[in-house]
C-alpha positions in Angstrom: -0.1 0.1 0.3 1.3 3.1 -1.2 0.4 6.7 0.4 -0.2 9.6 -2.3 -2.1 12.4 -3.8 -2.1 12.5 -8.0 -3.3 15.0 -9.8 -2.3 13.9 -13.2 -3.2 12.6 -16.8 -4.9 10.0 -17.2 -2.1 7.1 -17.6 -1.0 8.7 -14.0 -4.1 7.5 -12.4 -3.7 4.3 -13.9 0.4 4.0 -13.4 -0.1 5.1 -9.7 -3.5 2.7 -9.2 -1.5 -0.5 -10.4 -0.1 -1.7 -7.8 -3.8 -1.2 -5.6 -6.0 -1.8 -8.3 -7.4 -5.0 -7.1 -8.1 -3.4 -4.0 -11.0 -1.8 -5.0 -12.5 -5.4 -5.2 -13.9 -6.6 -1.7 -12.2 -10.0 -3.1 -10.3 -9.5 -6.8 -10.0 -13.2 -7.4 -13.5 -13.6 -7.1 -14.1 -11.0 -9.2 -11.9 -12.4 -12.3 -14.4 -15.5 -11.9 -17.5 -13.4 -11.8 -17.0 -11.7 -14.7 -15.8 -13.7 -16.9 -19.0 -16.2 -16.1 -20.9 -13.8 -17.1 -19.1 -11.6 -20.1 -17.7 -15.0 -21.3 -21.2 -16.5 -22.5 -22.4 -13.3 -24.2 -18.7 -13.0 -26.3 -19.9 -16.7 -27.2 -22.9 -16.1 -28.0 -23.0 -12.3 -30.1 -19.9 -13.4 -31.9 -20.7 -17.5 -32.7 -17.2 -18.0 -33.6 -15.7 -22.2 -32.7 -13.5 -21.9 -29.9 -10.7 -21.0 -28.6 -12.1 -17.0 -29.9 -9.8 -14.5 -30.2 -10.2 -11.3 -28.3 -8.5 -8.0 -27.5 -9.1 -6.3 -24.1 -7.9 -3.2 -25.1 -8.4 -1.4 -21.6 -7.0 -4.3 -20.1 -5.9 -2.3 -16.9 -4.2 -5.1 -14.4 -5.6 -8.4 -16.1 -9.1 -8.5 -14.4 -11.1 -9.8 -17.7 -8.6 -10.4 -19.7 -7.0 -13.3 -17.0 -10.8 -14.7 -16.1 -11.6 -14.9 -20.0 -7.9 -16.8 -20.3 -8.7 -19.5 -17.8 -12.3 -19.6 -19.3 -11.1 -20.9 -22.6 -10.6 -17.7 -24.8 -7.4 -16.6 -26.4 -6.7 -13.2 -25.4 -4.2 -10.4 -26.1 -4.5 -7.4 -24.0 -3.7 -3.7 -24.0 -3.4 -0.8 -22.2 -2.0 3.2 -22.4 -0.7 2.6 -18.7 2.8 0.5 -18.5 2.6 0.2 -15.1 -0.8 -1.6 -15.4 0.6 -3.9 -18.3 3.7 -4.8 -16.1 1.3 -6.0 -13.0 -0.8 -8.1 -15.5 2.1 -9.6 -16.7 2.8 -10.5 -13.3 -0.4 -11.7 -12.7 -0.6 -14.1 -15.7 2.6 -15.2 -15.2 1.7 -16.3 -11.8 -1.2 -18.1 -12.8 0.5 -19.4 -15.8 -1.6 -17.9 -18.7 -0.6 -16.7 -21.3 -2.1 -13.2 -21.9 0.1 -11.5 -24.4 0.6 -7.7 -24.1 1.2 -4.4 -25.5 1.2 -0.9 -24.0 -1.0 0.8 -26.8 -3.5 4.0 -26.5 -7.1 3.0 -27.6 -6.5 6.0 -30.7 -3.2 4.1 -31.8 -4.3 0.4 -31.7 -1.7 0.4 -34.8 0.4 -0.7 -32.4 -0.5 -3.9 -31.9 0.8 -6.2 -34.2 -2.4 -8.7 -34.5 -5.5 -8.1 -36.2 -8.4 -10.3 -37.2 -9.9 -10.7 -33.9 -13.3 -11.9 -32.9 -13.9 -9.6 -30.4 -12.4 -6.5 -29.1 -13.7 -5.7 -25.1 -13.2 -2.5 -23.6 -15.6 -2.8 -19.9 -15.2 -0.7 -17.1 -16.0 2.9 -17.9 -12.6 3.2 -19.8 -14.4 4.9 -23.1 -15.6 8.0 -20.9 -12.0 9.0 -20.5 -12.4 10.7 -23.9 -13.2 14.5 -23.3 -14.6 14.5 -27.3 -16.9 12.6 -29.2 -13.9 12.7 -31.8 -11.4 11.3 -30.3 -14.2 8.4 -29.1 -15.1 8.0 -32.2 -11.1 7.5 -33.4 -10.6 5.3 -30.6 -14.1 3.1 -32.1 -12.1 3.3 -35.4 -9.0 2.0 -34.7 -11.4 -0.8 -32.5 -13.1 -1.5 -35.9 -9.6 -2.1 -37.7 -9.0 -4.7 -35.2 -11.9 -6.6 -35.9 -12.3 -9.2 -38.2 -15.3 -8.7 -40.9 -18.8 -10.1 -38.1 -16.7 -9.5 -35.1 -17.8 -7.9 -32.4 -17.0 -4.7 -30.1 -18.5 -5.0 -26.5 -18.3 -2.4 -23.8 -19.4 -1.5 -20.6 -19.9 2.3 -19.1 -21.5 3.9 -16.0 -25.6 4.3 -16.6 -25.2 8.4 -17.5 -28.4 8.2 -19.0 -29.4 8.0 -15.4 -26.6 9.5 -13.4 -27.0 12.6 -15.0 -30.2 14.0 -13.7 -28.9 13.1 -10.1 -25.7 14.2 -10.7 -24.1 12.6 -7.8 -21.3 13.9 -5.2 -20.1 10.8 -3.8 -20.4 7.1 -4.2 -21.2 4.9 -1.1 -18.0 3.9 0.8 -17.6 0.4 0.5 -16.3 -1.7 3.4 -14.1 -4.4 3.3 -12.1 -6.9 5.4 -8.5 -8.2 4.8 -7.9 -11.1 7.4 -9.3 -9.1 9.8 -7.8 -5.6 9.2 -10.1 -3.0 7.7 -10.1 -2.1 4.3 -12.6 1.7 3.0 -12.9 2.2 -0.7 -14.7 5.7 -1.4 -15.1 8.4 -4.3 -15.9 11.8 -4.5 -17.6 13.5 -7.7 -17.0 16.7 -8.5 -18.9 18.1 -11.2 -17.1 20.6 -13.7 -20.6 21.0 -16.3 -23.2 18.9 -16.8 -21.2 16.3 -18.5 -18.1 16.0 -16.9 -16.9 15.3 -13.5 -13.0 15.0 -11.7 -13.3 11.7 -9.8 -11.6 11.0 -6.8 -10.8 7.7 -5.8 -9.9 6.8 -2.0 -8.2 3.5 -0.9 -7.8 3.7 2.9 -6.2 0.8 4.4 -5.3 -0.6 8.0 -2.1 -1.7 7.8 0.6 -2.6 11.2 2.2 0.7 11.0 -1.1 2.6 10.8 -3.8 4.0 8.2 -2.2 5.1 4.8 -4.8 6.3 1.9 -4.1 6.7 -1.7 -6.2 9.2 -3.3 -6.1 9.2 -7.4 -7.9 11.7 -9.3 -9.2 11.6 -13.0 -12.1 13.3 -15.5 -14.9 11.7 -16.9 -17.4 12.6 -19.4 -20.9 11.6 -19.2 -21.1 9.8 -22.0 -25.6 8.9 -23.2 -26.4 5.4 -24.8 -27.6 6.7 -27.9 -24.2 8.8 -28.4 -22.1 6.0 -28.4 -24.6 4.2 -30.8 -23.9 7.3 -33.6 -20.3 7.3 -32.7 -20.1 3.4 -33.2 -22.9 3.1 -36.3 -20.8 6.2 -37.9 -17.2 4.0 -38.1 -18.9 0.6 -39.7 -20.8 -0.9 -36.5 -23.7 -2.7 -37.6 -26.7 -4.0 -34.9 -25.8 -1.7 -32.0 -27.5 -3.0 -28.9 -27.6 -2.3 -25.3 -28.0 -4.7 -22.7 -29.1 -3.6 -18.8 -27.7 -5.2 -16.1 -30.7 -6.8 -14.9 -30.4 -8.9 -18.2 -26.9 -9.8 -18.0 -25.6 -10.0 -14.6 -23.3 -7.5 -15.1 -22.8 -4.2 -12.8 -22.7 -2.2 -16.0 -24.9 -1.4 -19.2 -23.1 -3.3 -21.9 -23.4 -2.5 -25.5 -22.0 -5.1 -28.4 -22.0 -4.5 -32.2 -21.2 -6.0 -35.1 -18.7 -5.0 -37.8 -19.1 -5.0 -41.2 
């Protein structure tokens, strides 16, 4: 656990969070398995390819989704613009004897990844709303499209901003966890800059043998509406764009699936 306060770029946010990212989950190992159990069948059904399907996780972070999908029998390549997150993912994959191919690559420059013709590209856990404009979001979607075979799919998840912009919450309810009897608190503050953008303050506070320690990370998000992301995907060559809400999928965020022409 490190004690720091970060107010830099989005890459800084994830670089500094990489060592402790697993702490935002009650049980990271259980979450890896649970997310794969939800996402894997959706990918297999929507894509219709024979296993092992090839997947690019283009915002893989430390490997939360990629590791679970690998264990479920998918062939996964991971990429992220955070070098420290990629290094952490490499360590986690090695510890599990999993063959996870990894690249440091921004979503605006996925041509840095030599592999192409994937059956699916995934981008989950609210990565897309880091883009500050529709133009950058469209360019990222176009980069994803180029990595897919014809008929391949993109699957992404974002927070339910259609609902959230009506309430504009200022806090996310603190989560209280226990690690071998020691307490851990995960807390978020949201400072709204305008009707569509907010600064997120993430606090990870742990009760350690040497006392309480807190990591404070800061990043900015833009509230992307479902119809806006649908239009962007259609504009770069995706068809049959479909949204699936948590009540349908069991996933914790709305999921969008679209097919590449």
